[in-house]
C-alpha positions in Angstrom: -2.3 18.3 37.4 -2.7 20.9 34.7 -4.5 20.5 31.3 -1.1 20.3 29.5 -0.2 17.5 31.7 -3.3 15.6 30.8 -2.6 16.0 27.1 0.9 15.0 27.6 -0.2 11.8 29.4 -2.8 11.1 26.7 -0.1 11.4 24.1 2.3 9.4 25.8 -0.1 6.6 26.6 -1.6 6.7 23.0 1.6 6.4 21.5 2.8 3.7 23.6 -0.4 1.7 23.1 0.1 1.9 19.3 3.8 1.0 19.5 2.8 -2.0 21.6 0.4 -3.1 18.9 3.1 -2.8 16.3 5.7 -4.6 18.3 3.2 -7.3 18.7 2.4 -7.4 14.9 6.2 -7.3 14.2 6.7 -10.3 16.3 4.0 -12.3 14.7 5.2 -11.2 11.3 8.7 -12.3 12.2 7.4 -15.8 13.2 5.3 -16.0 10.0 8.0 -14.9 7.5 10.7 -17.3 9.3 8.1 -20.3 8.9 7.5 -19.2 5.3 11.2 -18.9 4.4 11.3 -22.6 5.1 9.4 -23.2 1.9 9.7 -21.6 -1.5 6.0 -20.3 -1.5 4.8 -22.6 -4.2 1.8 -25.0 -3.8 0.9 -27.9 -6.2 -2.2 -27.4 -8.1 -3.7 -29.6 -10.6 -4.3 -26.9 -13.3 -3.5 -23.4 -13.8 -6.4 -21.0 -14.4 -6.6 -18.4 -17.0 -5.3 -15.2 -15.5 -6.0 -11.7 -16.7 -3.4 -9.2 -15.7 -4.7 -5.6 -15.6 -2.2 -2.7 -15.8 -4.0 0.6 -15.3 -1.7 3.4 -16.9 -2.0 7.2 -17.2 0.9 9.0 -18.5 3.4 6.0 -17.9 5.7 6.2 -21.0 8.6 6.5 -18.6 8.3 3.3 -16.8 5.8 1.1 -18.8 8.3 -0.6 -21.1 10.2 -2.0 -18.0 7.0 -3.1 -16.4 5.7 -4.9 -19.8 9.1 -6.6 -20.2 8.8 -8.0 -16.7 5.1 -9.0 -17.3 6.3 -10.8 -20.4 8.9 -12.9 -18.7 6.7 -14.3 -16.0 7.1 -18.1 -15.1 3.4 -18.8 -15.8 2.1 -21.0 -18.6 2.1 -18.6 -21.8 -1.4 -19.8 -23.1 -2.9 -19.1 -19.5 -2.5 -15.4 -19.1 -3.3 -12.2 -20.9 -2.2 -8.7 -20.4 -4.6 -5.8 -20.6 -3.0 -2.3 -20.3 -5.4 0.5 -20.0 -3.8 3.4 -21.3 -6.3 5.8 -19.7 -6.6 9.3 -21.3 -2.6 9.6 -21.5 -1.2 12.8 -23.0 2.3 11.4 -23.3 3.9 8.8 -25.6 2.4 5.8 -23.7 0.1 4.7 -26.9 3.2 4.5 -29.2 5.4 2.7 -26.8 2.7 0.0 -25.9 2.0 -0.2 -29.7 5.7 -1.1 -30.2 5.8 -3.4 -27.4 2.6 -5.3 -29.0 4.2 -5.4 -32.2 7.5 -6.9 -31.1 5.8 -9.6 -29.0 3.1 -11.1 -31.4 2.9 -14.5 -29.5 2.0 -12.9 -26.3 -1.7 -11.9 -25.7 -1.5 -8.2 -25.1 -4.5 -6.1 -25.3 -4.1 -2.2 -25.4 -7.3 -0.2 -24.5 -6.7 3.5 -25.2 -9.4 5.8 -23.6 -10.3 9.4 -24.1 -11.5 11.9 -21.7 -14.9 11.0 -22.3 -14.7 7.3 -21.4 -11.5 7.4 -19.2 -9.5 9.7 -17.1 -11.6 9.1 -14.2 -9.2 7.2 -12.0 -7.7 3.9 -11.3 -11.0 2.1 -10.4 -12.8 3.2 -13.6 -9.8 2.0 -15.6 -10.0 -1.4 -13.9 -13.8 -1.6 -14.6 -13.1 -0.8 -18.2 -10.5 -3.8 -18.4 -12.8 -6.1 -16.4 -15.4 -5.7 -19.3 -13.1 -7.5 -21.8 -11.1 -9.8 -19.6 -11.2 -13.4 -20.1 -9.5 -14.7 -16.9 -11.1 -16.5 -14.0 -8.4 -14.9 -11.8 -7.5 -11.3 -12.3 -4.1 -9.9 -11.3 -3.2 -6.2 -10.7 0.1 -4.5 -11.3 0.9 -0.7 -11.3 2.5 0.7 -14.3 5.8 1.2 -12.4 6.1 -2.4 -11.2 8.7 -5.2 -12.2 7.5 -8.5 -10.5 9.9 -11.3 -10.0 9.5 -14.0 -12.4 7.9 -16.4 -9.8 5.6 -13.8 -8.4 2.3 -14.5 -10.4 2.7 -18.3 -10.3 3.2 -18.1 -6.4 0.0 -16.0 -6.2 -2.2 -18.1 -8.1 -1.2 -21.3 -6.7 -1.7 -20.0 -3.1 -5.3 -18.6 -4.1 -6.4 -22.0 -5.8 -5.3 -23.9 -2.9 -8.2 -22.6 -0.7 -11.7 -21.9 -1.7 -12.2 -19.4 1.2 -9.3 -17.3 -0.2 -10.7 -14.3 -1.9 -7.4 -13.0 -2.7 -3.6 -13.3 -2.2 -1.1 -10.6 -1.9 2.5 -10.4 -2.5 5.3 -8.2 -1.1 6.4 -5.0 -2.8 9.9 -3.5 -2.5 11.7 -0.2 -3.3 13.3 -0.4 -6.7 14.9 3.0 -6.4 15.7 3.0 -2.7 19.2 4.7 -3.3 17.8 7.5 -5.4 17.6 9.8 -2.5 17.3 10.2 1.3 13.5 10.2 0.9 13.4 6.8 -1.0 15.8 5.2 1.6 13.1 6.3 4.4 10.2 5.1 2.2 12.0 1.7 1.7 12.2 1.3 5.6 8.7 2.5 6.0 7.4 -0.2 3.4 9.1 -3.0 5.0 8.3 -2.0 8.6 4.6 -0.8 8.3 3.2 -2.6 5.2 5.1 -5.8 4.7 5.7 -6.7 8.3 2.3 -5.3 9.3 0.6 -7.4 6.7 2.4 -10.6 8.0 1.7 -9.9 11.4 -2.0 -9.3 11.1 -2.3 -12.5 8.7 -0.4 -14.5 11.4 -2.6 -13.5 14.3 -5.9 -12.8 12.7 -6.0 -14.2 9.1 -6.4 -10.4 8.1 -4.6 -8.6 5.3 -5.4 -5.4 3.2 -4.9 -5.5 -0.5 -2.3 -3.3 -1.7 -2.8 -1.5 -5.1 -0.5 -3.9 -6.7 1.1 -7.5 -6.9 -2.1 -9.3 -6.0 -4.7 -11.8 -7.5 -8.4 -12.0 -7.0 -11.1 -14.3 -8.0 -13.0 -13.0 -11.1 -16.2 -14.1 -9.7 -16.1 -12.1 -6.5 -15.4 -9.0 -8.4 -18.4 -9.5 -10.6 -20.6 -10.2 -7.5 -19.4 -6.9 -6.0 -20.3 -5.0 -9.3 -16.5 -4.0 -10.0 -14.3 -1.5 -8.4 -15.9 1.5 -6.3 -15.2 4.3 -8.6 -15.5 6.8 -5.8 -12.6 5.0 -3.9 -9.3 6.5 -4.2 -7.9 3.7 -2.1 -9.7 1.1 -4.2 -7.6 -1.7 -2.9 -8.5 -1.1 0.7 -12.0 -0.7 -0.3 -12.4 -4.0 -1.9 -10.4 -5.7 0.9 -13.3 -4.7 3.2 -16.0 -5.9 0.9 -14.1 -9.4 0.6 -14.3 -9.6 4.4 -18.0 -8.9 4.5 -18.6 -11.7 1.7 -16.9 -14.1 4.2 -13.5 -14.5 2.4 -10.1 -14.0 3.6 -6.9 -12.7 2.2 -3.5 -14.2 2.4 -0.2 -12.6 2.5 2.7 -14.5 0.7 6.2 -12.9 1.1 7.6 -15.0 -1.6 5.7 -13.1 -4.4 7.8 -10.0 -4.8 7.4 -6.9 -7.0 9.8 -4.1 -7.2 8.3 -0.6 -7.7 9.4 3.0 -8.2 8.7 5.3 -5.2 8.6 9.0 -5.4 12.1 10.7 -5.3 10.9 14.2 -4.2 9.1 15.5 -1.3 6.5 17.2 -3.4 5.5 14.0 -5.2 5.6 12.0 -2.0 3.4 14.4 -0.3 0.9 14.3 -3.1 0.8 10.4 -3.1 0.4 10.1 0.6 -2.4 12.7 0.8 -4.3 10.8 -1.9 -3.8 7.6 0.2 -5.1 9.4 3.4 -8.1 10.5 1.4 -8.9 7.1 0.3 -8.4 5.3 3.5 -10.8 7.8 5.4 -13.3 7.2 2.8 -13.0 3.6 3.6 -13.0 4.1 7.2 -16.0 6.4 7.0 -17.8 3.8 4.8 -17.0 0.6 7.0 -16.8 2.3 10.7 -20.3 1.1 11.6 -19.1 -2.5 11.3 -16.8 -2.0 14.3 -19.9 -2.5 16.5 -21.5 -5.4 14.5 -20.6 -8.8 15.8 -21.7 -10.2 12.5 -18.7 -8.6 10.8 -16.3 -11.0 12.5 -12.6 -10.5 12.3 -13.2 -7.5 9.9 -14.0 -5.3 13.0 -10.4 -5.5 14.1 -9.3 -3.9 10.9 -11.9 -1.1 11.1 -10.6 -0.4 14.8 -7.2 -0.7 13.7 -7.6 2.1 10.9 -9.5 4.2 13.5 -6.8 4.0 15.9 -4.2 5.0 13.3 -6.1 7.9 12.0 -7.7 9.3 15.3 -5.6 8.0 18.2 -2.2 8.4 16.5 -3.0 11.6 14.8 -4.4 13.4 17.9 -1.5 12.1 20.1 1.2 13.4 17.7 -0.6 16.8 17.3 -0.8 17.1 21.1 2.7 16.1 21.6 4.1 18.3 19.0 2.2 21.2 20.1 3.3 20.8 23.7 7.0 20.4 22.6 6.9 23.7 20.6 4.9 25.7 23.1 7.3 24.6 25.7 10.4 25.4 24.0 8.8 29.0 23.4 8.0 29.2 27.1 4.1 29.2 26.8 3.5 26.0 28.7 5.2 23.6 30.9 4.8 19.9 31.8 5.2 19.3 35.5 5.6 15.4 35.0 9.2 16.0 34.9 11.7 13.2 34.5 8.7 10.6 34.2 7.6 12.0 31.1 11.1 12.2 29.6 11.8 8.6 30.5 8.6 7.5 28.7 9.4 9.4 25.6 13.1 8.1 25.4 11.8 4.6 25.9 9.1 5.0 23.2 12.0 6.1 20.8 13.9 2.9 21.6 10.7 0.8 21.1 10.3 2.5 17.7 13.8 1.8 16.6 13.4 -1.9 18.0 10.1 -2.5 16.1 11.9 -1.4 12.8 15.0 -3.3 13.5 12.8 -6.6 13.8 11.6 -6.0 10.3 15.0 -5.3 8.9 16.5 -8.4 10.4 14.3 -10.5 8.1 15.3 -8.7 4.8 18.4 -9.5 2.9 21.1 -6.7 2.9 18.7 -4.4 5.0 19.9 -5.3 8.5 23.0 -2.8 8.8 24.1 0.1 10.9 23.2 2.5 8.3 19.5 1.8 8.2 19.4 1.5 12.1 20.7 5.2 12.2 18.4 6.1 9.4 15.5 4.7 11.6 16.4 7.0 14.5 16.9 10.0 12.2 13.5 9.3 10.3 11.4 9.4 13.6 12.2 13.2 14.0 11.9 13.9 10.4 10.1 11.7 7.9 7.6 10.5 10.5 6.6 13.9 11.6 5.4 14.6 8.0 2.6 12.1 8.3 0.7 14.7 10.5 0.9 17.2 7.9 -0.2 14.7 5.2 -3.3 13.7 7.3 -4.4 17.4 7.8 -3.9 18.1 4.1 -6.0 14.9 3.3 -8.9 15.7 5.6 -8.8 19.4 4.3 -8.8 18.0 0.7 -11.5 15.5 1.5 -13.9 18.1 2.9 -13.4 20.3 -0.2 -14.0 17.5 -2.5 -17.3 16.6 -0.7 -18.5 20.3 -0.5 -17.7 21.0 -4.3 -18.7 17.6 -5.5 -15.3 17.0 -7.2 -15.1 14.1 -9.6 -12.6 11.5 -8.9 -9.8 11.7 -11.6 -6.2 10.3 -12.1 -4.0 11.8 -9.4 -0.9 9.7 -10.2 2.5 9.8 -8.9 5.2 11.4 -11.1 7.5 9.2 -12.6 11.3 9.3 -13.0 14.0 7.8 -15.5 15.9 5.8 -12.8 19.5 6.8 -12.9 19.1 10.0 -15.0 17.0 12.2 -12.7 14.7 13.1 -15.6 11.2 13.5 -14.6 8.1 12.0 -16.3 4.8 13.6 -16.9 3.1 14.1 -13.6 -0.4 15.1 -14.9 
């Protein structure tokens, strides 16, 4: 057996192993969501706590009005929640837009914090810490500036949080608001459903593990205070705070009834920049927490550390090797002697990938159709391949940031006026 055959076998079995894990998680997620669909997500509580909704915003004038309108319409006791918008070192018209919203809603408790480049401009974590210093809620809710939560979202999240003292946070589901804007957003919509929502549901079903997303979640204020706030060095502040909650002995619940709709990147350049930031943030968290994978005292948290390690180490290397073998084989520089056995395993892996995504689409209204199944097959050979490039770029940038001691700053996703194609300020 040649060295090329060894690499081919490694790639095949690594990918098959990860596909098996995702299939199992999807089955668990399917069962969990089907059970949850028998309810409306609400849990009766004796009293609703004061909630502070934080909206970190940097150059968000394109989308912030729609977000604020959705937050003001939430079905939560009006005297029991406040909205703090951190307009963080923006150079667009966000300050004036927010001022008008505040003026036109005098009854609502809206706090606008406008920062400059001295205090602000240092990223989402820093903005959240600024808001925390003036927040009055015992529960903190986070929504990104491009989010339009459904009316019941906050109420469902808070009710579930208050129903169990061991819950540190409760997360909801997010959907793609502009999924028909481009082929890219249709891919993102499928990816979000299959590898974020369904994966969260499966991990919670089997292991009572979830990872906080950057938006549409609630967390106990006392726990954030005990942590000392958000880590300003973490680009993936949501994943980082999830692991700290685990270490404190709390767990995180996924509740699919609490839905928010968000704007996804419509152009490849913006998508690539966003996903590179995610990779850098997740690798920072993995590096900081990898030691817990071997610590029995870490409990179930070890499973999440191992899961992240498998994705960023095993999946990445197997995809790189398989793509290199394919390209070099086409060029005639190498040859896999496994023959039909290898081809059969690859073909079955493709079918498993499509099956895995199809399970997810089957539980979502208006998503289970022939068009999306065809797109799933197509995205495997196009969209999914870009992930390797994103990881490489994220690793290179992470090394550069470390060597040159680059300060964390806002690196936000460019916004679009939906339906017009007009782009927002992406600085």
